C-alpha positions in Angstrom: -51.8 -5.5 -41.5 -50.6 -8.4 -39.3 -51.0 -8.4 -35.5 -48.1 -8.1 -33.1 -48.5 -11.8 -32.2 -48.5 -12.8 -35.9 -45.3 -10.8 -36.6 -43.6 -12.3 -33.5 -44.5 -15.8 -34.8 -43.0 -14.9 -38.2 -39.8 -13.8 -36.5 -39.6 -17.1 -34.6 -40.1 -19.0 -37.9 -37.4 -16.8 -39.6 -35.0 -17.5 -36.7 -35.7 -21.2 -36.9 -34.9 -21.2 -40.6 -31.7 -19.3 -39.9 -30.6 -21.7 -37.2 -31.2 -24.7 -39.6 -29.3 -23.0 -42.4 -26.0 -24.7 -41.5 -27.5 -28.2 -41.5 -26.4 -30.3 -44.5 -26.9 -34.0 -45.4 -23.4 -34.6 -44.1 -23.9 -32.8 -40.8 -23.6 -29.2 -39.6 -21.4 -26.9 -41.6 -20.7 -23.5 -39.9 -19.7 -22.1 -43.3 -23.3 -22.7 -44.6 -24.9 -20.5 -41.9 -27.1 -18.0 -43.8 -25.7 -14.8 -42.3 -27.0 -12.9 -45.3 -30.5 -13.4 -43.8 -29.6 -10.8 -41.2 -28.5 -8.2 -43.6 -30.7 -5.6 -45.3 -33.4 -7.3 -47.3 -32.7 -10.7 -45.7 -35.6 -12.7 -44.3 -34.6 -12.4 -40.6 -33.9 -8.6 -41.0 -37.4 -8.1 -42.6 -39.1 -10.1 -39.8 -37.3 -8.0 -37.2 -38.4 -4.8 -38.9 -42.0 -6.0 -39.0 -41.9 -6.7 -35.2 -40.3 -3.3 -34.5 -43.3 -1.4 -35.8 -45.4 -2.7 -32.9 -43.2 -0.8 -30.4 -43.5 3.0 -29.7 -39.8 3.7 -30.6 -40.0 1.5 -33.7 -37.1 -0.5 -32.2 -36.9 -3.8 -30.4 -37.2 -3.2 -26.7 -33.8 -2.8 -25.0 -32.0 -4.5 -23.5 -33.9 -7.7 -23.5 -34.4 -7.9 -27.3 -32.2 -5.2 -28.9 -29.0 -6.4 -27.3 -29.3 -10.0 -28.6 -30.2 -8.6 -32.1 -27.1 -6.4 -32.2 -25.0 -9.3 -30.8 -26.4 -11.6 -33.5 -25.5 -9.2 -36.2 -22.0 -8.7 -34.8 -21.5 -12.4 -34.4 -22.5 -13.1 -37.9 -20.2 -10.4 -39.3 -17.2 -12.0 -37.6 -15.1 -13.5 -40.4 -12.1 -14.9 -38.5 -13.5 -18.2 -37.1 -16.6 -19.9 -38.7 -17.2 -22.1 -35.7 -17.1 -19.2 -33.3 -19.4 -17.3 -35.6 -21.8 -20.2 -35.6 -21.8 -20.6 -31.8 -22.4 -16.9 -31.2 -25.1 -16.7 -33.9 -26.9 -19.7 -32.4 -26.6 -18.3 -28.9 -28.0 -14.9 -29.7 -30.6 -16.2 -32.1 -31.9 -18.4 -29.3 -32.1 -15.4 -26.9 -34.0 -13.4 -29.5 -36.3 -16.3 -30.3 -37.0 -16.9 -26.5 -37.8 -13.2 -26.1 -40.3 -13.3 -29.0 -41.9 -16.4 -27.5 -42.3 -14.6 -24.1 -43.8 -11.6 -25.8 -46.4 -13.9 -27.5 -47.2 -15.5 -24.2 -47.5 -12.1 -22.5 -49.9 -11.0 -25.2 -52.0 -14.0 -24.4 -52.1 -13.0 -20.7 -53.2 -9.5 -21.6 -55.9 -10.9 -23.8 -57.2 -13.0 -20.9 -57.1 -9.9 -18.6 -59.0 -7.9 -21.2 -61.5 -10.7 -21.6 -62.1 -10.7 -17.8 -62.8 -7.0 -17.9 -65.9 -7.4 -20.0 -67.4 -10.6 -18.6 -70.3 -10.1 -16.2 -70.2 -12.0 -12.9 -74.0 -11.5 -12.6 -76.5 -9.1 -14.1 -75.3 -6.2 -12.0 -71.6 -6.8 -11.5 -68.8 -6.4 -14.1 -65.1 -6.6 -13.5 -64.4 -3.7 -15.9 -64.1 -0.5 -13.7 -63.5 -2.2 -10.4 -60.3 -2.2 -8.4 -60.1 -5.9 -9.0 -59.5 -5.4 -12.7 -57.0 -2.6 -12.1 -55.1 -5.1 -9.8 -55.1 -7.7 -12.6 -53.9 -5.1 -15.2 -51.0 -4.1 -12.9 -50.0 -7.7 -12.3 -50.2 -8.5 -16.0 -48.0 -5.5 -16.8 -45.4 -6.9 -14.3 -45.9 -10.5 -15.2 -43.5 -13.1 -13.9 -42.3 -11.0 -11.0 -43.7 -10.0 -7.6 -45.1 -6.6 -6.8 -45.1 -5.4 -3.2 -48.4 -4.8 -1.4 -47.3 -1.2 -0.7 -46.7 -0.5 -4.4 -50.0 -2.1 -5.3 -51.9 -0.1 -2.6 -50.4 3.1 -4.0 -51.2 2.3 -7.6 -54.8 1.2 -6.7 -55.3 4.6 -4.9 -55.6 3.2 -1.4 -53.8 3.7 1.8 -54.6 0.5 3.7 -52.3 -2.4 2.8 -54.9 -4.9 4.0 -57.3 -3.6 1.3 -54.9 -5.1 -1.3 -55.4 -8.6 0.1 -59.2 -8.0 0.0 -59.0 -6.8 -3.6 -56.9 -9.8 -4.6 -59.3 -12.2 -2.9 -62.3 -10.6 -4.7 -60.4 -10.7 -8.0 -59.7 -14.4 -7.8 -63.3 -15.1 -6.9 -64.5 -13.0 -9.8 -62.2 -14.7 -12.3 -63.4 -18.1 -11.1 -67.0 -17.0 -11.4 -66.5 -16.1 -15.1 -64.7 -19.2 -16.0 -61.1 -17.9 -15.8 -59.9 -20.2 -13.0 -56.6 -20.9 -14.8 -55.8 -17.2 -14.8 -56.8 -16.9 -11.1 -54.4 -19.8 -10.2 -51.6 -18.0 -11.9 -51.7 -15.2 -9.3 -49.2 -16.2 -6.7 -48.5 -14.9 -3.2 -45.2 -14.3 -1.4 -44.8 -12.6 1.9 -46.0 -9.0 1.3 -46.2 -9.4 -2.5 -48.4 -10.7 -5.3 -47.4 -11.7 -8.8 -48.9 -13.1 -12.0 -46.7 -15.9 -13.3 -47.0 -17.4 -16.8 -44.9 -20.5 -17.1 
């Protein structure tokens, strides 16, 4: 069985093939767009179904992925204007492709966080069961957005807001000590907030 990242990569490849299907030796022909690839048994539909099994509801996450997929289907089924069909299909295929790429990137971040949980800083200190790792896990789950110190303090089981700054400081030191300086640098600060940003 393929991993989630592998199935997401296959979805990206399928969408790329779909987007190229209207290209001909004489230029782009909207009538040649392979809309059958989205229907039952088509290569894009099969790739979507493979990705869906990695989510608890066996559906693409809504609205960020499910809505573009539905819109892509609806756009391809529009028969009145081939050029409009092509424009809408390209727009929503790109949205779905970008979502899949972000998911792969996020899986990489989580893998880095998991790796940091098992690496020892020295013979007696590990990140695994410390508040530092719990902070990293929270930030990874909320990647590319800021989380308030108050929310972090509550989720870390503490009452003192200044303890969050101490935990964050220790976390970045621990990450650097185990060779994950790049991950440490991705933890950004904004007044009263921290966030893990993956560009």
